[in-house]
C-alpha positions, 0 to 999 in steps of 0.5 A, spaced: 354 619 318 357 621 312 361 617 307 368 620 308 368 619 316 366 612 315 371 611 310 377 614 314 374 610 320 375 604 316 382 606 314 384 607 321 382 600 323 385 597 317 391 600 318 391 598 326 390 591 323 396 591 319 400 593 324 398 588 329 398 582 323 405 584 322 407 584 329 404 577 330 398 579 334 402 579 340 404 585 345 411 585 348 410 580 354 414 584 359 412 580 366 411 583 373 417 581 377 416 577 384 417 584 388 412 587 384 407 582 385 409 582 393 408 589 393 401 591 396 400 583 398 395 583 404 395 577 409 390 572 407 383 573 411 378 571 405 374 565 406 375 563 398 382 560 396 383 561 389 387 555 385 391 559 379 393 556 373 398 560 369 401 564 374 408 565 371 405 568 365 404 575 364 397 575 365 397 570 370 402 574 374 397 580 374 391 576 377 396 573 382 398 580 384 391 582 385 389 576 389 394 577 394 393 585 394 385 583 396 387 578 401 385 571 398 389 565 400 392 562 393 394 556 390 398 556 384 400 550 379 408 551 377 412 547 373 418 551 375 416 553 383 423 557 383 420 562 379 415 564 385 419 561 391 420 568 394 412 568 394 412 562 398 410 564 405 404 567 402 402 562 397 402 555 396 406 552 390 404 546 387 409 543 383 406 540 376 404 541 369 397 543 367 397 537 362 397 532 368 391 530 371 394 528 378 397 535 378 390 538 377 387 534 382 392 536 387 391 544 386 384 543 387 384 540 393 382 545 399 381 550 393 374 554 392 375 557 385 379 555 379 382 561 375 386 559 369 390 564 364 394 558 361 397 559 354 402 556 349 409 556 351 413 557 344 419 553 347 414 547 349 414 546 341 409 541 339 407 539 346 404 546 347 398 544 342 391 544 345 394 546 352 388 550 354 383 544 352 387 539 355 388 543 362 380 545 362 378 538 360 382 535 366 379 541 371 372 539 369 374 532 370 377 534 377 371 539 379 366 533 378 369 529 384 370 536 388 365 541 391 368 546 387 364 549 381 366 556 379 371 556 374 374 563 370 378 562 364 382 567 360 381 566 353 381 570 346 376 575 343 377 571 336 373 565 340 366 564 337 360 564 341 352 563 340 349 570 340 355 574 338 354 580 333 361 583 331 362 590 329 368 591 324 373 591 329 371 584 332 370 581 325 377 584 323 380 581 330 377 574 328 380 574 321 387 576 324 387 571 329 385 566 324 391 568 319 396 568 324 394 564 330 390 558 327 392 553 332 391 557 338 384 559 336 382 552 335 385 550 342 381 556 345 375 554 341 375 547 343 376 549 350 369 553 350 366 547 347 368 543 353 365 548 358 359 549 354 357 542 355 359 541 362 355 542 368 361 547 371 359 554 373 364 557 368 366 564 365 370 565 359 373 572 359 374 573 351 380 578 351 384 582 345 391 583 345 393 583 353 398 589 354 403 588 360 400 595 363 397 596 370 390 598 372 387 605 370 380 604 369 374 599 369 375 595 363 369 595 358 365 589 357 360 586 352 357 580 350 356 582 343 363 584 340 370 587 342 370 594 340 378 595 342 384 591 340 387 593 347 386 590 354 391 592 360 393 586 364 391 590 370 384 591 368 383 584 366 385 582 373 380 587 376 375 584 372 376 577 374 377 578 382 370 582 381 367 576 378 369 572 383 366 576 388 360 578 385 358 573 379 355 577 373 357 572 367 355 565 370 356 560 364 357 566 359 363 569 355 364 576 355 368 580 351 373 585 355 377 591 353 380 597 355 378 604 352 
C-alpha cells in the first residue's frame, strides 16, 4: 500500500472521529414504538425465559422485539411499566429499579437467562453514576442464589479487555469516548471487572455507536478490535438472540459492528 492511500484513509477516519466528537459520541435515540415491538410477536413457545433489563431504552426495545418474534417468554424490569403496558399480555413486567437488589431478585425469579442493555439516563443526574456496575453487581449476587448462570451484557467498544489488538479505528474510538464520556467508560470498565472475577457464564458485547436501525446483515464480530463506528440495533439484537441459543463467546467480550 502506497503512502498516499494510507494518508487518505487516516484523514477520512480522523474526519469521521471529529464528526462523532462534535456530536457527543451518540446517535439519535429514535426508539421503536410499542406497536413496532408487538408487530411480528409470536406466542411464547420456548423453554427459556429471558429476564431483560433496559427494555425501555433504544437498544433494549430492539432486543425485546426480536425476543418476542422468536417466541421467547420475557420478563422485563421497568421503573415505569406504563411505557410497555400495551405488551403486558405478552410480557411479564416487574416494576422496579435496577439499582434495587430486591427488584433484581424478583426479575430473576422464574427466569433462565439475563440480558442487560442498561445505560445512564441523563434525567437521573448523579443517580445515574455507575449504574451499570451497580446493576451488574446486583445481578451477580442474585445469580449466586439461583439456578441461572447465563448473563449477556451490552457494553461499549471503548472497554479494554486483555488480548485486545486495536487498529486505528479501535484506538480512536477509545480516545473519543475517554474525552466525551469518561464517567460512562469508567462505569463500563468496572462492570467488566466484576464479570471477570465472577463465576457467571457472561458475554460482554462491546458496541460502537448503536443506531436505531433494523437488521440488514449479520454483524461483524471480532475479539481483537472494532473496525467500524456503526452498529445497527437490529443486528445487535440478532447477535444476542443467536448467542443465547448457541453460545460461542462464553466469558468473552466480542466487539460487534455493522458493515
